[in-house]
Backbone atoms as SQL, in Angstrom:
CREATE TABLE atoms (id INTEGER PRIMARY KEY, chain TEXT, resi INTEGER, resn TEXT, atom TEXT, x REAL, y REAL, z REAL);
INSERT INTO atoms VALUES
  (1, 'A', 1, 'UNK', 'N', 156.720, 154.192, 150.013),
  (2, 'A', 1, 'UNK', 'CA', 157.891, 153.751, 149.294),
  (3, 'A', 1, 'UNK', 'C', 159.112, 154.036, 150.166),
  (4, 'A', 2, 'UNK', 'N', 159.926, 153.041, 150.403),
  (5, 'A', 2, 'UNK', 'CA', 161.111, 153.198, 151.241),
  (6, 'A', 2, 'UNK', 'C', 162.328, 153.544, 150.378),
  (7, 'A', 3, 'UNK', 'N', 163.400, 153.997, 151.035),
  (8, 'A', 3, 'UNK', 'CA', 164.586, 154.459, 150.336),
  (9, 'A', 3, 'UNK', 'C', 165.178, 153.393, 149.411),
  (10, 'A', 4, 'UNK', 'N', 165.221, 152.133, 149.851),
  (11, 'A', 4, 'UNK', 'CA', 165.788, 151.088, 148.993),
  (12, 'A', 4, 'UNK', 'C', 164.949, 150.895, 147.726),
  (13, 'A', 5, 'UNK', 'N', 163.629, 151.018, 147.841),
  (14, 'A', 5, 'UNK', 'CA', 162.752, 150.918, 146.667),
  (15, 'A', 5, 'UNK', 'C', 162.966, 152.099, 145.726),
  (16, 'A', 6, 'UNK', 'N', 163.150, 153.278, 146.302),
  (17, 'A', 6, 'UNK', 'CA', 163.384, 154.474, 145.496),
  (18, 'A', 6, 'UNK', 'C', 164.719, 154.365, 144.764),
  (19, 'A', 7, 'UNK', 'N', 165.740, 153.844, 145.446),
  (20, 'A', 7, 'UNK', 'CA', 167.057, 153.667, 144.822),
  (21, 'A', 7, 'UNK', 'C', 166.958, 152.695, 143.644),
  (22, 'A', 8, 'UNK', 'N', 166.227, 151.614, 143.808),
  (23, 'A', 8, 'UNK', 'CA', 166.015, 150.651, 142.712),
  (24, 'A', 8, 'UNK', 'C', 165.287, 151.334, 141.563),
  (25, 'A', 9, 'UNK', 'N', 164.287, 152.147, 141.884),
  (26, 'A', 9, 'UNK', 'CA', 163.555, 152.890, 140.863),
  (27, 'A', 9, 'UNK', 'C', 164.511, 153.769, 140.051),
  (28, 'A', 10, 'UNK', 'N', 165.387, 154.509, 140.737),
  (29, 'A', 10, 'UNK', 'CA', 166.344, 155.371, 140.044),
  (30, 'A', 10, 'UNK', 'C', 167.271, 154.558, 139.143),
  (31, 'A', 11, 'UNK', 'N', 167.726, 153.426, 139.618),
  (32, 'A', 11, 'UNK', 'CA', 168.593, 152.590, 138.788),
  (33, 'A', 11, 'UNK', 'C', 167.880, 152.128, 137.521),
  (34, 'A', 12, 'UNK', 'N', 166.601, 151.848, 137.631),
  (35, 'A', 12, 'UNK', 'CA', 165.824, 151.423, 136.455),
  (36, 'A', 12, 'UNK', 'C', 165.626, 152.561, 135.463),
  (37, 'A', 13, 'UNK', 'N', 165.244, 153.737, 135.951),
  (38, 'A', 13, 'UNK', 'CA', 164.969, 154.824, 135.010),
  (39, 'A', 13, 'UNK', 'C', 166.249, 155.387, 134.412),
  (40, 'A', 14, 'UNK', 'N', 167.342, 155.341, 135.149),
  (41, 'A', 14, 'UNK', 'CA', 168.601, 155.854, 134.632),
  (42, 'A', 14, 'UNK', 'C', 169.113, 154.960, 133.509),
  (43, 'A', 15, 'UNK', 'N', 168.760, 153.683, 133.560),
  (44, 'A', 15, 'UNK', 'CA', 169.219, 152.770, 132.509),
  (45, 'A', 15, 'UNK', 'C', 168.537, 153.053, 131.173),
  (46, 'A', 16, 'UNK', 'N', 167.410, 153.789, 131.202),
  (47, 'A', 16, 'UNK', 'CA', 166.749, 154.204, 129.962),
  (48, 'A', 16, 'UNK', 'C', 167.560, 155.324, 129.319),
  (49, 'A', 17, 'UNK', 'N', 167.314, 155.539, 128.059),
  (50, 'A', 17, 'UNK', 'CA', 167.996, 156.638, 127.371),
  (51, 'A', 17, 'UNK', 'C', 167.370, 157.960, 127.809),
  (52, 'A', 18, 'UNK', 'N', 168.206, 158.906, 128.159),
  (53, 'A', 18, 'UNK', 'CA', 167.741, 160.230, 128.545),
  (54, 'A', 18, 'UNK', 'C', 168.840, 161.244, 128.257),
  (55, 'A', 19, 'UNK', 'N', 168.503, 162.507, 128.367),
  (56, 'A', 19, 'UNK', 'CA', 169.476, 163.573, 128.136),
  (57, 'A', 19, 'UNK', 'C', 170.472, 163.606, 129.290),
  (58, 'A', 20, 'UNK', 'N', 171.744, 163.645, 128.955),
  (59, 'A', 20, 'UNK', 'CA', 172.789, 163.694, 129.970),
  (60, 'A', 20, 'UNK', 'C', 172.721, 165.024, 130.718),
  (61, 'A', 21, 'UNK', 'N', 172.798, 164.953, 132.045),
  (62, 'A', 21, 'UNK', 'CA', 172.711, 166.147, 132.876),
  (63, 'A', 21, 'UNK', 'C', 174.074, 166.795, 133.112),
  (64, 'A', 22, 'UNK', 'N', 175.137, 165.987, 133.067),
  (65, 'A', 22, 'UNK', 'CA', 176.490, 166.473, 133.374),
  (66, 'A', 22, 'UNK', 'C', 176.514, 167.210, 134.707),
  (67, 'A', 23, 'UNK', 'N', 175.846, 166.646, 135.696),
  (68, 'A', 23, 'UNK', 'CA', 175.702, 167.282, 137.001),
  (69, 'A', 23, 'UNK', 'C', 175.629, 166.230, 138.094),
  (70, 'A', 24, 'UNK', 'N', 175.713, 166.723, 139.313),
  (71, 'A', 24, 'UNK', 'CA', 175.493, 165.885, 140.494),
  (72, 'A', 24, 'UNK', 'C', 174.179, 166.330, 141.117),
  (73, 'A', 25, 'UNK', 'N', 173.295, 165.371, 141.342),
  (74, 'A', 25, 'UNK', 'CA', 171.941, 165.644, 141.803),
  (75, 'A', 25, 'UNK', 'C', 171.655, 164.806, 143.040),
  (76, 'A', 26, 'UNK', 'N', 171.011, 165.427, 144.019),
  (77, 'A', 26, 'UNK', 'CA', 170.684, 164.711, 145.246),
  (78, 'A', 26, 'UNK', 'C', 169.203, 164.866, 145.555),
  (79, 'A', 27, 'UNK', 'N', 168.562, 163.733, 145.820),
  (80, 'A', 27, 'UNK', 'CA', 167.177, 163.724, 146.287),
  (81, 'A', 27, 'UNK', 'C', 167.211, 163.424, 147.778),
  (82, 'A', 28, 'UNK', 'N', 166.614, 164.319, 148.582),
  (83, 'A', 28, 'UNK', 'CA', 166.571, 164.144, 150.030),
  (84, 'A', 28, 'UNK', 'C', 165.187, 163.626, 150.412),
  (85, 'A', 29, 'UNK', 'N', 165.153, 162.435, 151.015),
  (86, 'A', 29, 'UNK', 'CA', 163.903, 161.806, 151.429),
  (87, 'A', 29, 'UNK', 'C', 163.819, 161.748, 152.945),
  (88, 'A', 30, 'UNK', 'N', 162.692, 161.261, 153.458),
  (89, 'A', 30, 'UNK', 'CA', 162.486, 161.138, 154.900),
  (90, 'A', 30, 'UNK', 'C', 163.536, 160.237, 155.541),
  (91, 'A', 31, 'UNK', 'N', 163.944, 159.188, 154.821),
  (92, 'A', 31, 'UNK', 'CA', 164.817, 158.171, 155.401),
  (93, 'A', 31, 'UNK', 'C', 166.203, 158.101, 154.747),
  (94, 'A', 32, 'UNK', 'N', 166.623, 159.171, 154.071),
  (95, 'A', 32, 'UNK', 'CA', 167.956, 159.177, 153.480),
  (96, 'A', 32, 'UNK', 'C', 167.980, 159.911, 152.156),
  (97, 'A', 33, 'UNK', 'N', 169.047, 159.687, 151.379),
  (98, 'A', 33, 'UNK', 'CA', 169.216, 160.379, 150.108),
  (99, 'A', 33, 'UNK', 'C', 169.495, 159.392, 148.981),
  (100, 'A', 34, 'UNK', 'N', 169.197, 159.850, 147.774),
  (101, 'A', 34, 'UNK', 'CA', 169.649, 159.187, 146.559),
  (102, 'A', 34, 'UNK', 'C', 170.491, 160.214, 145.829),
  (103, 'A', 35, 'UNK', 'N', 171.748, 159.862, 145.612),
  (104, 'A', 35, 'UNK', 'CA', 172.707, 160.750, 144.969),
  (105, 'A', 35, 'UNK', 'C', 172.989, 160.224, 143.567),
  (106, 'A', 36, 'UNK', 'N', 172.839, 161.081, 142.569),
  (107, 'A', 36, 'UNK', 'CA', 173.070, 160.717, 141.178),
  (108, 'A', 36, 'UNK', 'C', 174.228, 161.559, 140.655),
  (109, 'A', 37, 'UNK', 'N', 175.317, 160.876, 140.255),
  (110, 'A', 37, 'UNK', 'CA', 176.486, 161.562, 139.701),
  (111, 'A', 37, 'UNK', 'C', 176.536, 161.271, 138.210),
  (112, 'A', 38, 'UNK', 'N', 176.181, 162.277, 137.421),
  (113, 'A', 38, 'UNK', 'CA', 176.151, 162.133, 135.963),
  (114, 'A', 38, 'UNK', 'C', 177.271, 162.965, 135.320),
  (115, 'A', 39, 'UNK', 'N', 178.404, 163.071, 136.027),
  (116, 'A', 39, 'UNK', 'CA', 179.525, 163.842, 135.503),
  (117, 'A', 39, 'UNK', 'C', 180.588, 162.948, 134.877),
  (118, 'A', 40, 'UNK', 'N', 180.385, 161.643, 134.937),
  (119, 'A', 40, 'UNK', 'CA', 181.358, 160.677, 134.423),
  (120, 'A', 40, 'UNK', 'C', 180.737, 159.912, 133.258),
  (121, 'A', 41, 'UNK', 'N', 181.521, 159.035, 132.655),
  (122, 'A', 41, 'UNK', 'CA', 181.012, 158.226, 131.542),
  (123, 'A', 41, 'UNK', 'C', 179.856, 157.340, 131.987),
  (124, 'A', 42, 'UNK', 'N', 179.990, 156.731, 133.151),
  (125, 'A', 42, 'UNK', 'CA', 178.949, 155.859, 133.679),
  (126, 'A', 42, 'UNK', 'C', 178.284, 156.560, 134.867),
  (127, 'A', 43, 'UNK', 'N', 176.972, 156.625, 134.850),
  (128, 'A', 43, 'UNK', 'CA', 176.219, 157.273, 135.919),
  (129, 'A', 43, 'UNK', 'C', 176.339, 156.452, 137.196),
  (130, 'A', 44, 'UNK', 'N', 176.615, 157.131, 138.289),
  (131, 'A', 44, 'UNK', 'CA', 176.699, 156.477, 139.592),
  (132, 'A', 44, 'UNK', 'C', 175.505, 156.887, 140.438),
  (133, 'A', 45, 'UNK', 'N', 174.886, 155.891, 141.067),
  (134, 'A', 45, 'UNK', 'CA', 173.759, 156.139, 141.963),
  (135, 'A', 45, 'UNK', 'C', 174.084, 155.481, 143.294),
  (136, 'A', 46, 'UNK', 'N', 173.973, 156.255, 144.374),
  (137, 'A', 46, 'UNK', 'CA', 174.228, 155.692, 145.695),
  (138, 'A', 46, 'UNK', 'C', 173.380, 156.428, 146.723),
  (139, 'A', 47, 'UNK', 'N', 173.571, 156.063, 147.971),
  (140, 'A', 47, 'UNK', 'CA', 172.802, 156.674, 149.051),
  (141, 'A', 47, 'UNK', 'C', 173.687, 157.506, 149.984),
  (142, 'A', 48, 'UNK', 'N', 174.788, 158.024, 149.425),
  (143, 'A', 48, 'UNK', 'CA', 175.691, 158.864, 150.202),
  (144, 'A', 48, 'UNK', 'C', 175.243, 160.318, 150.140),
  (145, 'A', 49, 'UNK', 'N', 175.367, 161.006, 151.247),
  (146, 'A', 49, 'UNK', 'CA', 174.967, 162.412, 151.318),
  (147, 'A', 49, 'UNK', 'C', 176.148, 163.278, 150.886),
  (148, 'A', 50, 'UNK', 'N', 176.397, 163.325, 149.584),
  (149, 'A', 50, 'UNK', 'CA', 177.526, 164.052, 149.021),
  (150, 'A', 50, 'UNK', 'C', 177.095, 165.415, 148.502),
  (151, 'A', 51, 'UNK', 'N', 178.069, 166.276, 148.244),
  (152, 'A', 51, 'UNK', 'CA', 177.776, 167.609, 147.716),
  (153, 'A', 51, 'UNK', 'C', 177.248, 167.476, 146.282),
  (154, 'A', 52, 'UNK', 'N', 176.222, 168.269, 145.985),
  (155, 'A', 52, 'UNK', 'CA', 175.594, 168.174, 144.661),
  (156, 'A', 52, 'UNK', 'C', 175.395, 169.569, 144.073),
  (157, 'A', 53, 'UNK', 'N', 175.134, 169.599, 142.767),
  (158, 'A', 53, 'UNK', 'CA', 174.833, 170.856, 142.085),
  (159, 'A', 53, 'UNK', 'C', 173.396, 171.290, 142.354),
  (160, 'A', 54, 'UNK', 'N', 172.537, 170.302, 142.599),
  (161, 'A', 54, 'UNK', 'CA', 171.119, 170.565, 142.837),
  (162, 'A', 54, 'UNK', 'C', 170.580, 169.525, 143.816),
  (163, 'A', 55, 'UNK', 'N', 169.815, 169.968, 144.793),
  (164, 'A', 55, 'UNK', 'CA', 169.173, 169.068, 145.747),
  (165, 'A', 55, 'UNK', 'C', 167.669, 169.263, 145.685),
  (166, 'A', 56, 'UNK', 'N', 166.967, 168.144, 145.744),
  (167, 'A', 56, 'UNK', 'CA', 165.507, 168.186, 145.738),
  (168, 'A', 56, 'UNK', 'C', 165.017, 167.464, 146.982),
  (169, 'A', 57, 'UNK', 'N', 164.330, 168.208, 147.842),
  (170, 'A', 57, 'UNK', 'CA', 163.797, 167.622, 149.070),
  (171, 'A', 57, 'UNK', 'C', 162.325, 167.302, 148.853),
  (172, 'A', 58, 'UNK', 'N', 161.987, 166.039, 149.105),
  (173, 'A', 58, 'UNK', 'CA', 160.614, 165.567, 148.908),
  (174, 'A', 58, 'UNK', 'C', 160.381, 164.382, 149.844),
  (175, 'A', 59, 'UNK', 'N', 159.185, 164.277, 150.381),
  (176, 'A', 59, 'UNK', 'CA', 158.876, 163.137, 151.254),
  (177, 'A', 59, 'UNK', 'C', 158.753, 161.873, 150.410),
  (178, 'A', 60, 'UNK', 'N', 158.950, 160.744, 151.050),
  (179, 'A', 60, 'UNK', 'CA', 158.817, 159.464, 150.351),
  (180, 'A', 60, 'UNK', 'C', 157.429, 159.313, 149.740),
  (181, 'A', 61, 'UNK', 'N', 156.404, 159.688, 150.498),
  (182, 'A', 61, 'UNK', 'CA', 155.038, 159.517, 149.994),
  (183, 'A', 61, 'UNK', 'C', 154.757, 160.454, 148.819),
  (184, 'A', 62, 'UNK', 'N', 155.264, 161.681, 148.867),
  (185, 'A', 62, 'UNK', 'CA', 155.062, 162.586, 147.741),
  (186, 'A', 62, 'UNK', 'C', 155.855, 162.148, 146.515),
  (187, 'A', 63, 'UNK', 'N', 157.025, 161.548, 146.722),
  (188, 'A', 63, 'UNK', 'CA', 157.782, 161.027, 145.587),
  (189, 'A', 63, 'UNK', 'C', 157.005, 159.910, 144.900),
  (190, 'A', 64, 'UNK', 'N', 156.398, 159.044, 145.697),
  (191, 'A', 64, 'UNK', 'CA', 155.589, 157.970, 145.129),
  (192, 'A', 64, 'UNK', 'C', 154.417, 158.546, 144.323),
  (193, 'A', 65, 'UNK', 'N', 153.780, 159.580, 144.851),
  (194, 'A', 65, 'UNK', 'CA', 152.699, 160.248, 144.121),
  (195, 'A', 65, 'UNK', 'C', 153.228, 160.883, 142.832),
  (196, 'A', 66, 'UNK', 'N', 154.434, 161.450, 142.901),
  (197, 'A', 66, 'UNK', 'CA', 155.047, 162.084, 141.732),
  (198, 'A', 66, 'UNK', 'C', 155.246, 161.075, 140.606),
  (199, 'A', 67, 'UNK', 'N', 155.795, 159.925, 140.912),
  (200, 'A', 67, 'UNK', 'CA', 156.061, 158.951, 139.844),
  (201, 'A', 67, 'UNK', 'C', 154.784, 158.281, 139.342),
  (202, 'A', 68, 'UNK', 'N', 153.734, 158.317, 140.154),
  (203, 'A', 68, 'UNK', 'CA', 152.436, 157.792, 139.717),
  (204, 'A', 68, 'UNK', 'C', 151.598, 158.870, 139.033),
  (205, 'A', 69, 'UNK', 'N', 152.193, 160.078, 138.897),
  (206, 'A', 69, 'UNK', 'CA', 151.525, 161.228, 138.279),
  (207, 'A', 69, 'UNK', 'C', 150.270, 161.643, 139.052),
  (208, 'A', 70, 'UNK', 'N', 150.318, 161.476, 140.375),
  (209, 'A', 70, 'UNK', 'CA', 149.222, 161.874, 141.249),
  (210, 'A', 70, 'UNK', 'C', 149.535, 163.179, 141.990),
  (211, 'A', 71, 'UNK', 'N', 150.699, 163.764, 141.718),
  (212, 'A', 71, 'UNK', 'CA', 151.123, 164.980, 142.399),
  (213, 'A', 71, 'UNK', 'C', 151.366, 166.067, 141.371),
  (214, 'A', 72, 'UNK', 'N', 150.735, 167.202, 141.571),
  (215, 'A', 72, 'UNK', 'CA', 150.950, 168.349, 140.708),
  (216, 'A', 72, 'UNK', 'C', 152.252, 169.019, 141.150),
  (217, 'A', 73, 'UNK', 'N', 153.275, 168.933, 140.322),
  (218, 'A', 73, 'UNK', 'CA', 154.602, 169.423, 140.679),
  (219, 'A', 73, 'UNK', 'C', 154.599, 170.918, 140.969),
  (220, 'A', 74, 'UNK', 'N', 153.918, 171.692, 140.144),
  (221, 'A', 74, 'UNK', 'CA', 153.879, 173.142, 140.355),
  (222, 'A', 74, 'UNK', 'C', 153.266, 173.488, 141.701),
  (223, 'A', 75, 'UNK', 'N', 152.162, 172.851, 142.031),
  (224, 'A', 75, 'UNK', 'CA', 151.498, 173.111, 143.310),
  (225, 'A', 75, 'UNK', 'C', 152.377, 172.645, 144.473),
  (226, 'A', 76, 'UNK', 'N', 153.061, 171.511, 144.300),
  (227, 'A', 76, 'UNK', 'CA', 153.941, 170.995, 145.353),
  (228, 'A', 76, 'UNK', 'C', 155.103, 171.949, 145.609),
  (229, 'A', 77, 'UNK', 'N', 155.601, 172.599, 144.568),
  (230, 'A', 77, 'UNK', 'CA', 156.669, 173.592, 144.738),
  (231, 'A', 77, 'UNK', 'C', 156.149, 174.816, 145.481),
  (232, 'A', 78, 'UNK', 'N', 154.946, 175.243, 145.146),
  (233, 'A', 78, 'UNK', 'CA', 154.350, 176.422, 145.787),
  (234, 'A', 78, 'UNK', 'C', 154.077, 176.167, 147.269),
  (235, 'A', 79, 'UNK', 'N', 153.585, 174.981, 147.579),
  (236, 'A', 79, 'UNK', 'CA', 153.225, 174.661, 148.964),
  (237, 'A', 79, 'UNK', 'C', 154.411, 174.181, 149.800),
  (238, 'A', 80, 'UNK', 'N', 155.564, 173.991, 149.166),
  (239, 'A', 80, 'UNK', 'CA', 156.747, 173.543, 149.895),
  (240, 'A', 80, 'UNK', 'C', 156.842, 172.042, 150.065),
  (241, 'A', 81, 'UNK', 'N', 155.977, 171.294, 149.384),
  (242, 'A', 81, 'UNK', 'CA', 156.069, 169.833, 149.439),
  (243, 'A', 81, 'UNK', 'C', 157.281, 169.327, 148.674),
  (244, 'A', 82, 'UNK', 'N', 157.774, 170.133, 147.739),
  (245, 'A', 82, 'UNK', 'CA', 159.032, 169.887, 147.043),
  (246, 'A', 82, 'UNK', 'C', 159.861, 171.153, 147.195),
  (247, 'A', 83, 'UNK', 'N', 161.099, 170.981, 147.652),
  (248, 'A', 83, 'UNK', 'CA', 161.996, 172.118, 147.822),
  (249, 'A', 83, 'UNK', 'C', 163.246, 171.878, 146.984),
  (250, 'A', 84, 'UNK', 'N', 163.579, 172.847, 146.141),
  (251, 'A', 84, 'UNK', 'CA', 164.743, 172.740, 145.273),
  (252, 'A', 84, 'UNK', 'C', 165.805, 173.711, 145.759),
  (253, 'A', 85, 'UNK', 'N', 167.024, 173.201, 145.922),
  (254, 'A', 85, 'UNK', 'CA', 168.153, 174.022, 146.331),
  (255, 'A', 85, 'UNK', 'C', 169.244, 173.873, 145.287),
  (256, 'A', 86, 'UNK', 'N', 169.918, 174.955, 144.953),
  (257, 'A', 86, 'UNK', 'CA', 171.010, 174.889, 143.991),
  (258, 'A', 86, 'UNK', 'C', 170.552, 175.271, 142.595),
  (259, 'A', 87, 'UNK', 'N', 171.156, 174.656, 141.609),
  (260, 'A', 87, 'UNK', 'CA', 170.940, 174.993, 140.202),
  (261, 'A', 87, 'UNK', 'C', 169.566, 174.533, 139.718),
  (262, 'A', 88, 'UNK', 'N', 168.653, 175.481, 139.590),
  (263, 'A', 88, 'UNK', 'CA', 167.276, 175.193, 139.184),
  (264, 'A', 88, 'UNK', 'C', 167.207, 174.599, 137.777),
  (265, 'A', 89, 'UNK', 'N', 168.139, 174.947, 136.899),
  (266, 'A', 89, 'UNK', 'CA', 168.100, 174.423, 135.520),
  (267, 'A', 89, 'UNK', 'C', 168.262, 172.911, 135.494),
  (268, 'A', 90, 'UNK', 'N', 168.984, 172.357, 136.458),
  (269, 'A', 90, 'UNK', 'CA', 169.136, 170.899, 136.538),
  (270, 'A', 90, 'UNK', 'C', 167.812, 170.265, 136.934),
  (271, 'A', 91, 'UNK', 'N', 167.139, 170.864, 137.890),
  (272, 'A', 91, 'UNK', 'CA', 165.849, 170.338, 138.337),
  (273, 'A', 91, 'UNK', 'C', 164.847, 170.310, 137.192),
  (274, 'A', 92, 'UNK', 'N', 164.884, 171.308, 136.341),
  (275, 'A', 92, 'UNK', 'CA', 163.968, 171.359, 135.199),
  (276, 'A', 92, 'UNK', 'C', 164.265, 170.218, 134.227),
  (277, 'A', 93, 'UNK', 'N', 165.539, 169.914, 134.020),
  (278, 'A', 93, 'UNK', 'CA', 165.933, 168.862, 133.080),
  (279, 'A', 93, 'UNK', 'C', 165.527, 167.465, 133.546),
  (280, 'A', 94, 'UNK', 'N', 165.436, 167.249, 134.854),
  (281, 'A', 94, 'UNK', 'CA', 165.165, 165.893, 135.322),
  (282, 'A', 94, 'UNK', 'C', 163.731, 165.451, 135.094),
  (283, 'A', 95, 'UNK', 'N', 162.862, 166.356, 134.709),
  (284, 'A', 95, 'UNK', 'CA', 161.479, 165.939, 134.456),
  (285, 'A', 95, 'UNK', 'C', 161.421, 164.878, 133.369),
  (286, 'A', 96, 'UNK', 'N', 162.407, 164.867, 132.468),
  (287, 'A', 96, 'UNK', 'CA', 162.477, 163.834, 131.434),
  (288, 'A', 96, 'UNK', 'C', 162.590, 162.431, 132.027),
  (289, 'A', 97, 'UNK', 'N', 163.206, 162.326, 133.189),
  (290, 'A', 97, 'UNK', 'CA', 163.410, 161.014, 133.805),
  (291, 'A', 97, 'UNK', 'C', 162.108, 160.365, 134.211),
  (292, 'A', 98, 'UNK', 'N', 161.108, 161.158, 134.545),
  (293, 'A', 98, 'UNK', 'CA', 159.869, 160.618, 135.096),
  (294, 'A', 98, 'UNK', 'C', 158.774, 160.442, 134.059),
  (295, 'A', 99, 'UNK', 'N', 159.080, 160.651, 132.786),
  (296, 'A', 99, 'UNK', 'CA', 158.052, 160.504, 131.748),
  (297, 'A', 99, 'UNK', 'C', 158.177, 159.204, 131.030);
């Protein structure tokens, strides 16, 4: 899965109803970032490497496995396949986005 496909994926899932994060979240991939700003009335999604409250580093292939429910998140955190930096409570809340 390439960055442009991942960005489209985020735009689709964000359009669904979910709990507001009131945060700035950044996903770091092999080929760039997806930045989600949920601090305003309308959620902004872009590929700018901006400062965030929480960053999640994951490879493109592991992200694809994650959304297909082929990746055990707990094990990926233990093995370092997913690295979370910043406010861990935000990372916990985003699991709603992928269900």
